[in-house]
One Martini backbone bead per residue (centre of mass of N, CA, C, O) as a GRO file, in nm:
protein
  427
    1MET     BB    1   0.057   0.060  -0.023
    2THR     BB    2   0.292   0.259   0.011
    3LEU     BB    3   0.405   0.232  -0.274
    4LEU     BB    4   0.153   0.325  -0.428
    5PHE     BB    5   0.142   0.605  -0.291
    6VAL     BB    6   0.408   0.710  -0.383
    7VAL     BB    7   0.360   0.693  -0.686
    8PHE     BB    8   0.109   0.872  -0.690
    9VAL     BB    9   0.216   1.132  -0.568
   10PHE     BB   10   0.444   1.182  -0.769
   11LEU     BB   11   0.280   1.180  -1.036
   12ALA     BB   12   0.077   1.396  -0.956
   13SER     BB   13   0.286   1.623  -0.904
   14VAL     BB   14   0.412   1.639  -1.181
   15PHE     BB   15   0.149   1.671  -1.357
   16LEU     BB   16   0.076   1.943  -1.189
   17GLY     BB   17   0.363   2.115  -1.192
   18MET     BB   18   0.559   2.053  -0.975
   19PRO     BB   19   0.842   2.094  -0.861
   20LEU     BB   20   1.059   1.841  -0.827
   21VAL     BB   21   1.162   1.869  -0.543
   22TRP     BB   22   0.884   1.898  -0.404
   23ALA     BB   23   0.768   1.630  -0.505
   24ILE     BB   24   0.973   1.450  -0.359
   25LEU     BB   25   0.925   1.555  -0.067
   26LEU     BB   26   0.624   1.499  -0.057
   27THR     BB   27   0.656   1.189  -0.104
   28ALA     BB   28   0.809   1.162   0.178
   29VAL     BB   29   0.600   1.293   0.387
   30LEU     BB   30   0.312   1.181   0.352
   31PRO     BB   31   0.340   0.884   0.442
   32ILE     BB   32   0.423   0.959   0.741
   33ILE     BB   33   0.144   1.089   0.799
   34VAL     BB   34  -0.079   0.902   0.692
   35PHE     BB   35   0.067   0.621   0.824
   36ASP     BB   36   0.215   0.668   1.084
   37LEU     BB   37   0.545   0.578   1.091
   38GLY     BB   38   0.739   0.753   1.316
   39PHE     BB   39   0.913   0.950   1.172
   40PRO     BB   40   1.117   1.203   1.193
   41LEU     BB   41   1.135   1.501   1.026
   42GLN     BB   42   1.443   1.557   1.085
   43ALA     BB   43   1.549   1.324   0.905
   44LEU     BB   44   1.515   1.472   0.639
   45TYR     BB   45   1.729   1.689   0.679
   46LEU     BB   46   1.970   1.496   0.734
   47ASN     BB   47   1.954   1.344   0.463
   48PHE     BB   48   1.981   1.583   0.269
   49ILE     BB   49   2.271   1.666   0.371
   50GLY     BB   50   2.401   1.381   0.344
   51GLY     BB   51   2.356   1.352   0.024
   52VAL     BB   52   2.575   1.613  -0.041
   53GLU     BB   53   2.857   1.557   0.124
   54PRO     BB   54   3.017   1.391  -0.044
   55ASN     BB   55   3.322   1.429  -0.218
   56HIS     BB   56   3.257   1.284  -0.492
   57PHE     BB   57   3.049   1.512  -0.594
   58LEU     BB   58   3.261   1.703  -0.722
   59ALA     BB   59   3.264   1.575  -1.010
   60ILE     BB   60   3.011   1.715  -1.129
   61PRO     BB   61   3.103   2.014  -1.162
   62LEU     BB   62   3.370   1.938  -1.312
   63PHE     BB   63   3.247   1.806  -1.561
   64ILE     BB   64   3.067   2.046  -1.643
   65ILE     BB   65   3.301   2.242  -1.695
   66ALA     BB   66   3.446   2.075  -1.907
   67GLY     BB   67   3.212   2.064  -2.108
   68GLU     BB   68   3.180   2.372  -2.143
   69LEU     BB   69   3.460   2.424  -2.260
   70MET     BB   70   3.434   2.208  -2.511
   71SER     BB   71   3.156   2.345  -2.632
   72ARG     BB   72   3.312   2.585  -2.696
   73GLY     BB   73   3.361   2.714  -2.982
   74GLY     BB   74   3.554   2.504  -3.229
   75VAL     BB   75   3.515   2.199  -3.148
   76GLY     BB   76   3.252   2.117  -3.301
   77LEU     BB   77   3.355   2.187  -3.594
   78ARG     BB   78   3.595   1.989  -3.594
   79ILE     BB   79   3.429   1.734  -3.551
   80ILE     BB   80   3.251   1.765  -3.807
   81ASN     BB   81   3.483   1.755  -4.015
   82PHE     BB   82   3.576   1.472  -3.939
   83ALA     BB   83   3.301   1.323  -3.988
   84ARG     BB   84   3.283   1.404  -4.286
   85ALA     BB   85   3.546   1.264  -4.376
   86SER     BB   86   3.440   0.973  -4.275
   87PHE     BB   87   3.104   0.975  -4.385
   88GLY     BB   88   3.005   1.166  -4.631
   89PHE     BB   89   3.014   0.951  -4.885
   90MET     BB   90   2.764   0.816  -4.792
   91PRO     BB   91   2.463   0.721  -4.771
   92GLY     BB   92   2.350   0.953  -4.552
   93GLY     BB   93   2.613   1.111  -4.460
   94LEU     BB   94   2.507   1.370  -4.307
   95GLY     BB   95   2.376   1.205  -4.086
   96MET     BB   96   2.621   1.056  -3.994
   97VAL     BB   97   2.769   1.299  -3.900
   98VAL     BB   98   2.590   1.364  -3.667
   99VAL     BB   99   2.639   1.094  -3.519
  100GLY     BB  100   2.950   1.092  -3.510
  101ALA     BB  101   2.982   1.368  -3.368
  102SER     BB  102   2.814   1.293  -3.118
  103MET     BB  103   2.998   1.068  -3.016
  104ILE     BB  104   3.253   1.238  -2.977
  105PHE     BB  105   3.137   1.473  -2.813
  106GLY     BB  106   3.028   1.287  -2.578
  107GLY     BB  107   3.332   1.207  -2.493
  108ILE     BB  108   3.371   1.509  -2.383
  109SER     BB  109   3.106   1.633  -2.233
  110GLY     BB  110   2.851   1.436  -2.121
  111SER     BB  111   2.625   1.603  -2.293
  112ALA     BB  112   2.329   1.616  -2.460
  113ILE     BB  113   2.268   1.917  -2.493
  114ALA     BB  114   2.541   2.017  -2.596
  115ASP     BB  115   2.550   1.825  -2.832
  116SER     BB  116   2.295   1.921  -2.983
  117ALA     BB  117   2.376   2.226  -2.995
  118ALA     BB  118   2.647   2.202  -3.149
  119ILE     BB  119   2.552   2.030  -3.399
  120GLY     BB  120   2.272   2.166  -3.479
  121SER     BB  121   2.379   2.459  -3.547
  122VAL     BB  122   2.515   2.331  -3.818
  123MET     BB  123   2.342   2.073  -3.949
  124ILE     BB  124   2.048   2.149  -4.011
  125LYS     BB  125   2.103   2.342  -4.239
  126ASN     BB  126   2.265   2.149  -4.421
  127MET     BB  127   2.046   1.935  -4.455
  128ALA     BB  128   1.834   2.120  -4.588
  129LYS     BB  129   2.014   2.180  -4.842
  130LYS     BB  130   2.028   1.875  -4.930
  131GLY     BB  131   1.690   1.770  -4.861
  132TYR     BB  132   1.612   1.735  -4.587
  133ASP     BB  133   1.401   1.699  -4.350
  134LYS     BB  134   1.371   1.911  -4.087
  135GLY     BB  135   1.244   1.723  -3.876
  136PHE     BB  136   1.444   1.488  -3.906
  137SER     BB  137   1.702   1.649  -3.841
  138ALA     BB  138   1.616   1.728  -3.558
  139GLY     BB  139   1.572   1.439  -3.453
  140LEU     BB  140   1.864   1.342  -3.501
  141VAL     BB  141   1.994   1.542  -3.302
  142ALA     BB  142   1.830   1.459  -3.052
  143SER     BB  143   1.915   1.149  -3.049
  144ALA     BB  144   2.227   1.158  -3.089
  145GLY     BB  145   2.291   1.333  -2.835
  146THR     BB  146   2.231   1.100  -2.617
  147ILE     BB  147   2.501   0.944  -2.648
  148GLY     BB  148   2.654   1.132  -2.435
  149ILE     BB  149   2.532   0.942  -2.177
  150ILE     BB  150   2.670   0.660  -2.269
  151ILE     BB  151   2.924   0.766  -2.334
  152PRO     BB  152   3.211   0.821  -2.204
  153PRO     BB  153   3.156   1.057  -1.993
  154SER     BB  154   2.891   1.003  -1.748
  155ILE     BB  155   2.683   1.144  -1.529
  156PRO     BB  156   2.473   0.937  -1.473
  157MET     BB  157   2.679   0.712  -1.415
  158LEU     BB  158   2.815   0.866  -1.181
  159ILE     BB  159   2.562   0.869  -0.998
  160TYR     BB  160   2.502   0.566  -0.990
  161GLY     BB  161   2.775   0.489  -0.862
  162PHE     BB  162   2.745   0.652  -0.599
  163VAL     BB  163   2.459   0.549  -0.505
  164GLY     BB  164   2.539   0.224  -0.563
  165ASN     BB  165   2.830   0.141  -0.527
  166VAL     BB  166   2.964   0.157  -0.821
  167SER     BB  167   3.188   0.121  -1.054
  168VAL     BB  168   3.279   0.366  -1.270
  169ALA     BB  169   3.478   0.228  -1.454
  170ASP     BB  170   3.284  -0.002  -1.539
  171LEU     BB  171   3.065   0.175  -1.653
  172PHE     BB  172   3.229   0.309  -1.874
  173LEU     BB  173   3.306   0.047  -2.012
  174ALA     BB  174   3.002  -0.053  -2.060
  175GLY     BB  175   2.923   0.214  -2.250
  176MET     BB  176   3.067   0.185  -2.519
  177VAL     BB  177   2.910  -0.025  -2.699
  178PRO     BB  178   2.617   0.088  -2.662
  179GLY     BB  179   2.690   0.366  -2.797
  180ILE     BB  180   2.763   0.243  -3.072
  181ILE     BB  181   2.502   0.099  -3.132
  182PHE     BB  182   2.327   0.344  -3.148
  183GLY     BB  183   2.489   0.480  -3.374
  184VAL     BB  184   2.453   0.252  -3.587
  185PHE     BB  185   2.142   0.255  -3.596
  186PHE     BB  186   2.116   0.552  -3.684
  187MET     BB  187   2.287   0.519  -3.943
  188GLY     BB  188   2.084   0.323  -4.080
  189VAL     BB  189   1.862   0.536  -4.109
  190CYS     BB  190   2.019   0.728  -4.281
  191TYR     BB  191   2.075   0.542  -4.518
  192TYR     BB  192   1.779   0.496  -4.591
  193VAL     BB  193   1.696   0.782  -4.637
  194GLY     BB  194   1.904   0.877  -4.840
  195LYS     BB  195   1.831   0.646  -5.053
  196SER     BB  196   1.509   0.661  -5.074
  197THR     BB  197   1.493   0.990  -5.130
  198GLY     BB  198   1.773   1.108  -5.270
  199CYS     BB  199   1.917   1.344  -5.097
  200ASP     BB  200   2.168   1.120  -5.008
  201ALA     BB  201   2.363   0.910  -5.207
  202GLY     BB  202   2.644   1.025  -5.218
  203GLY     BB  203   3.008   1.040  -5.256
  204GLU     BB  204   3.319   1.136  -5.235
  205ARG     BB  205   3.603   1.070  -5.123
  206VAL     BB  206   3.849   1.159  -4.926
  207SER     BB  207   4.148   1.208  -4.876
  208ARG     BB  208   4.400   1.109  -4.668
  209ARG     BB  209   4.491   1.390  -4.606
  210GLU     BB  210   4.224   1.518  -4.521
  211LEU     BB  211   4.170   1.324  -4.294
  212TRP     BB  212   4.428   1.387  -4.133
  213THR     BB  213   4.385   1.691  -4.101
  214SER     BB  214   4.115   1.658  -3.937
  215PHE     BB  215   4.235   1.493  -3.709
  216VAL     BB  216   4.455   1.684  -3.604
  217GLY     BB  217   4.245   1.915  -3.532
  218THR     BB  218   4.093   1.703  -3.312
  219ALA     BB  219   4.295   1.560  -3.119
  220PRO     BB  220   4.298   1.734  -2.855
  221ALA     BB  221   3.999   1.665  -2.791
  222LEU     BB  222   4.019   1.346  -2.809
  223PHE     BB  223   4.221   1.318  -2.551
  224MET     BB  224   4.026   1.361  -2.310
  225PRO     BB  225   3.893   1.076  -2.274
  226ILE     BB  226   4.161   0.929  -2.250
  227LEU     BB  227   4.256   1.066  -1.997
  228ILE     BB  228   4.018   0.994  -1.813
  229LEU     BB  229   3.992   0.687  -1.859
  230GLY     BB  230   4.287   0.607  -1.823
  231GLY     BB  231   4.311   0.707  -1.525
  232ILE     BB  232   4.090   0.528  -1.409
  233PHE     BB  233   4.164   0.236  -1.515
  234THR     BB  234   4.468   0.255  -1.382
  235GLY     BB  235   4.448   0.422  -1.100
  236TRP     BB  236   4.570   0.717  -1.106
  237VAL     BB  237   4.268   0.812  -1.075
  238THR     BB  238   3.993   0.937  -0.975
  239PRO     BB  239   3.700   1.063  -1.069
  240THR     BB  240   3.749   1.337  -0.941
  241GLU     BB  241   4.042   1.382  -1.046
  242ALA     BB  242   3.954   1.358  -1.342
  243ALA     BB  243   3.779   1.612  -1.346
  244ALA     BB  244   4.002   1.808  -1.277
  245LEU     BB  245   4.180   1.734  -1.523
  246ALA     BB  246   3.974   1.816  -1.737
  247VAL     BB  247   3.973   2.118  -1.674
  248VAL     BB  248   4.264   2.177  -1.727
  249TYR     BB  249   4.274   2.066  -2.011
  250GLY     BB  250   4.052   2.240  -2.131
  251LEU     BB  251   4.191   2.511  -2.084
  252VAL     BB  252   4.444   2.457  -2.259
  253VAL     BB  253   4.304   2.394  -2.528
  254THR     BB  254   4.109   2.650  -2.560
  255MET     BB  255   4.346   2.878  -2.497
  256PHE     BB  256   4.629   2.753  -2.642
  257VAL     BB  257   4.540   2.584  -2.896
  258TYR     BB  258   4.261   2.712  -3.018
  259ARG     BB  259   4.186   3.006  -2.917
  260ASP     BB  260   3.839   3.012  -2.828
  261PHE     BB  261   3.919   3.098  -2.523
  262HIS     BB  262   3.874   3.333  -2.257
  263ILE     BB  263   3.924   3.466  -1.945
  264LYS     BB  264   3.657   3.655  -1.968
  265ASP     BB  265   3.462   3.384  -1.995
  266LEU     BB  266   3.482   3.236  -1.715
  267PRO     BB  267   3.263   3.353  -1.521
  268LYS     BB  268   3.016   3.259  -1.689
  269LEU     BB  269   3.074   2.964  -1.695
  270LEU     BB  270   3.073   2.924  -1.382
  271VAL     BB  271   2.787   3.007  -1.342
  272ASP     BB  272   2.646   2.802  -1.529
  273ALA     BB  273   2.770   2.556  -1.374
  274PHE     BB  274   2.656   2.623  -1.097
  275VAL     BB  275   2.357   2.600  -1.169
  276THR     BB  276   2.356   2.312  -1.266
  277SER     BB  277   2.477   2.187  -1.005
  278ALA     BB  278   2.259   2.285  -0.803
  279VAL     BB  279   2.029   2.130  -0.920
  280VAL     BB  280   2.149   1.850  -0.883
  281MET     BB  281   2.206   1.854  -0.576
  282VAL     BB  282   1.910   1.903  -0.486
  283VAL     BB  283   1.806   1.643  -0.605
  284ILE     BB  284   1.985   1.456  -0.444
  285GLY     BB  285   1.872   1.539  -0.161
  286ALA     BB  286   1.582   1.453  -0.214
  287THR     BB  287   1.632   1.150  -0.310
  288THR     BB  288   1.756   1.067  -0.040
  289VAL     BB  289   1.506   1.087   0.128
  290LEU     BB  290   1.331   0.883  -0.042
  291GLY     BB  291   1.535   0.645  -0.017
  292TRP     BB  292   1.511   0.615   0.281
  293LEU     BB  293   1.207   0.537   0.286
  294ILE     BB  294   1.230   0.297   0.092
  295THR     BB  295   1.424   0.128   0.282
  296LEU     BB  296   1.247   0.124   0.550
  297GLU     BB  297   0.987   0.003   0.386
  298GLN     BB  298   1.076  -0.230   0.192
  299MET     BB  299   1.025  -0.186  -0.126
  300PRO     BB  300   1.207  -0.389  -0.280
  301GLN     BB  301   1.071  -0.642  -0.159
  302ILE     BB  302   0.793  -0.583  -0.277
  303LEU     BB  303   0.884  -0.583  -0.573
  304VAL     BB  304   0.986  -0.876  -0.578
  305ALA     BB  305   0.712  -1.006  -0.506
  306PHE     BB  306   0.566  -0.897  -0.750
  307VAL     BB  307   0.735  -1.019  -0.975
  308GLN     BB  308   0.719  -1.328  -0.866
  309GLU     BB  309   0.417  -1.368  -0.943
  310PHE     BB  310   0.498  -1.390  -1.255
  311SER     BB  311   0.824  -1.422  -1.223
  312ASN     BB  312   1.173  -1.544  -1.185
  313SER     BB  313   1.276  -1.381  -1.420
  314PRO     BB  314   1.500  -1.143  -1.527
  315TRP     BB  315   1.336  -1.059  -1.776
  316MET     BB  316   1.095  -0.938  -1.627
  317PHE     BB  317   1.243  -0.725  -1.467
  318LEU     BB  318   1.372  -0.580  -1.717
  319LEU     BB  319   1.104  -0.500  -1.832
  320LEU     BB  320   1.011  -0.324  -1.593
  321VAL     BB  321   1.244  -0.127  -1.611
  322ASN     BB  322   1.183  -0.018  -1.891
  323ILE     BB  323   0.895   0.080  -1.850
  324VAL     BB  324   0.944   0.276  -1.620
  325LEU     BB  325   1.169   0.453  -1.753
  326LEU     BB  326   1.011   0.535  -2.003
  327ILE     BB  327   0.788   0.684  -1.844
  328LEU     BB  328   0.973   0.872  -1.681
  329GLY     BB  329   1.107   1.003  -1.939
  330LEU     BB  330   0.848   1.186  -2.000
  331VAL     BB  331   0.909   1.375  -1.717
  332LEU     BB  332   1.220   1.316  -1.682
  333ASP     BB  333   1.529   1.343  -1.617
  334PRO     BB  334   1.800   1.151  -1.573
  335VAL     BB  335   1.892   1.207  -1.281
  336PRO     BB  336   1.623   1.174  -1.123
  337ALA     BB  337   1.551   0.895  -1.242
  338ILE     BB  338   1.793   0.745  -1.107
  339LEU     BB  339   1.766   0.839  -0.812
  340LEU     BB  340   1.478   0.709  -0.775
  341THR     BB  341   1.533   0.401  -0.886
  342ALA     BB  342   1.800   0.275  -0.772
  343PRO     BB  343   1.704   0.193  -0.475
  344LEU     BB  344   1.489  -0.014  -0.600
  345PHE     BB  345   1.654  -0.188  -0.823
  346LEU     BB  346   1.918  -0.299  -0.701
  347PRO     BB  347   1.821  -0.510  -0.495
  348THR     BB  348   1.647  -0.658  -0.703
  349ALA     BB  349   1.868  -0.738  -0.897
  350GLN     BB  350   2.022  -0.926  -0.698
  351THR     BB  351   1.801  -1.130  -0.673
  352PHE     BB  352   1.810  -1.185  -1.010
  353GLY     BB  353   2.125  -1.171  -1.103
  354VAL     BB  354   2.194  -0.866  -1.171
  355ASP     BB  355   2.416  -0.669  -1.273
  356PRO     BB  356   2.485  -0.348  -1.170
  357VAL     BB  357   2.627  -0.252  -1.434
  358HIS     BB  358   2.410  -0.344  -1.632
  359LEU     BB  359   2.186  -0.174  -1.505
  360GLY     BB  360   2.317   0.105  -1.550
  361VAL     BB  361   2.307   0.093  -1.855
  362ILE     BB  362   2.006   0.053  -1.891
  363MET     BB  363   1.915   0.312  -1.749
  364THR     BB  364   2.067   0.508  -1.935
  365CYS     BB  365   1.933   0.429  -2.204
  366ASN     BB  366   1.645   0.503  -2.113
  367VAL     BB  367   1.692   0.806  -2.047
  368ALA     BB  368   1.792   0.879  -2.328
  369VAL     BB  369   1.522   0.831  -2.474
  370GLY     BB  370   1.364   1.048  -2.298
  371LEU     BB  371   1.517   1.303  -2.421
  372PHE     BB  372   1.347   1.241  -2.721
  373THR     BB  373   1.068   1.247  -2.562
  374PRO     BB  374   0.764   1.334  -2.528
  375PRO     BB  375   0.710   1.632  -2.348
  376VAL     BB  376   1.037   1.660  -2.197
  377GLY     BB  377   1.248   1.657  -2.410
  378ALA     BB  378   1.545   1.825  -2.414
  379THR     BB  379   1.663   1.776  -2.707
  380LEU     BB  380   1.399   1.841  -2.853
  381TYR     BB  381   1.397   2.147  -2.775
  382VAL     BB  382   1.664   2.218  -2.894
  383ALA     BB  383   1.600   2.139  -3.187
  384SER     BB  384   1.356   2.326  -3.213
  385ARG     BB  385   1.497   2.597  -3.172
  386ILE     BB  386   1.702   2.568  -3.407
  387SER     BB  387   1.481   2.490  -3.647
  388GLY     BB  388   1.166   2.589  -3.589
  389VAL     BB  389   1.033   2.320  -3.511
  390GLY     BB  390   0.796   2.148  -3.379
  391VAL     BB  391   0.790   1.890  -3.156
  392LEU     BB  392   0.562   1.715  -3.283
  393THR     BB  393   0.673   1.720  -3.568
  394ILE     BB  394   0.934   1.585  -3.504
  395ALA     BB  395   0.826   1.324  -3.375
  396ARG     BB  396   0.676   1.220  -3.646
  397LYS     BB  397   0.978   1.191  -3.791
  398MET     BB  398   1.091   0.950  -3.567
  399ALA     BB  399   1.014   0.655  -3.602
  400LEU     BB  400   1.292   0.515  -3.693
  401LEU     BB  401   1.447   0.610  -3.437
  402TYR     BB  402   1.276   0.471  -3.226
  403ILE     BB  403   1.318   0.184  -3.324
  404ALA     BB  404   1.629   0.190  -3.303
  405ALA     BB  405   1.642   0.246  -2.999
  406ILE     BB  406   1.478  -0.005  -2.897
  407ALA     BB  407   1.655  -0.217  -3.023
  408ALA     BB  408   1.911  -0.136  -2.870
  409LEU     BB  409   1.795  -0.167  -2.586
  410LEU     BB  410   1.727  -0.474  -2.608
  411LEU     BB  411   2.014  -0.561  -2.656
  412VAL     BB  412   2.137  -0.452  -2.398
  413THR     BB  413   1.946  -0.604  -2.196
  414TYR     BB  414   1.956  -0.924  -2.330
  415VAL     BB  415   2.287  -0.876  -2.387
  416PRO     BB  416   2.527  -0.855  -2.162
  417ALA     BB  417   2.789  -0.862  -2.342
  418VAL     BB  418   2.771  -0.574  -2.450
  419SER     BB  419   2.866  -0.455  -2.169
  420MET     BB  420   3.066  -0.687  -2.016
  421THR     BB  421   3.318  -0.738  -2.193
  422MET     BB  422   3.496  -0.490  -2.129
  423VAL     BB  423   3.514  -0.551  -1.829
  424GLY     BB  424   3.652  -0.828  -1.859
  425VAL     BB  425   3.904  -0.733  -2.009
  426PHE     BB  426   4.002  -0.476  -1.798
  427SER     BB  427   3.962  -0.610  -1.496
   0.00000   0.00000   0.00000
């Protein structure tokens, strides 16, 4: 009864338009009062403060600053030029450039919104000139941009790792192949659209010299994820230290190598990053409170019993995870969706023998799909603003992209080797 009440109160609060943090806190307070659970309300305050105190959460604002640094200036344009030299000659090549550039940029920024904005501002117009439908172009930018939170470094994976006490290094390793699979599936859609409509039937390959030149121009930016991931995987730095290293490296590259970021721009960047980080940390505090209530009321055990009424198979549990997260993705951004569900799903996953790292990748892929699904898809709104096309119009043009995303999600969910092989090789 308590679990159903919590779900009802939260969904009702969100759909009524209540700010997310207040909706989460209300969901935690009301069951204590209504069911007279006997927990002191002071415990809510202590759990809120305790939720944001751990030092490892410093990695979140640091990665946000690093992503902001690398997403400004000419980094995005250099990545697009490299992707065009690599994929532009194929049928649907310009669409593949969007996907390829998004994958590369995602490995630098770790932000789906920054990814979509940087790539979309250049590519939507170019695709329209080539003859692509503008709604499809915007939809491709919105969907491909979400690969940025699957391919490491990924802030949602970072948060999942901290909240669930799961190795961040293993999560980053596990996200590599799924991110590539999503990209390949989206490229397949581009190939079909380019060839079937005749708008982009392919062209001539660039010379090896041109390809090398574009690679050299992009190489300083491409080294950032290698530096971050290499440092974490080798044990040279912790995730928090890697985030600080990324900030320093980002400053060096943007100010002294590319010279498209100036010291006078730093205060505004820091303010923007602080606002984003503050929102994330307040949500973390609120969801810590709700997670405390969920744990004390043994809601994971209730969920296990509920699932076991239908089947003892982990397949059924994973199907439930996908359904719940795809629904939550309609109304929540990735960070709160993961923070709310991780305390519920992690203990249940262990009961069904699902690896916590595999679960983290599944959850991240689900919330990535939610980012380009109306009515609250963040990258969908970014693409809409850049293209001038309405959100619903874009969504109607994205049928093939949604099919590709769900197919990739099912592959990642039900073939654990997709995620876990890299972990086994490098661990």
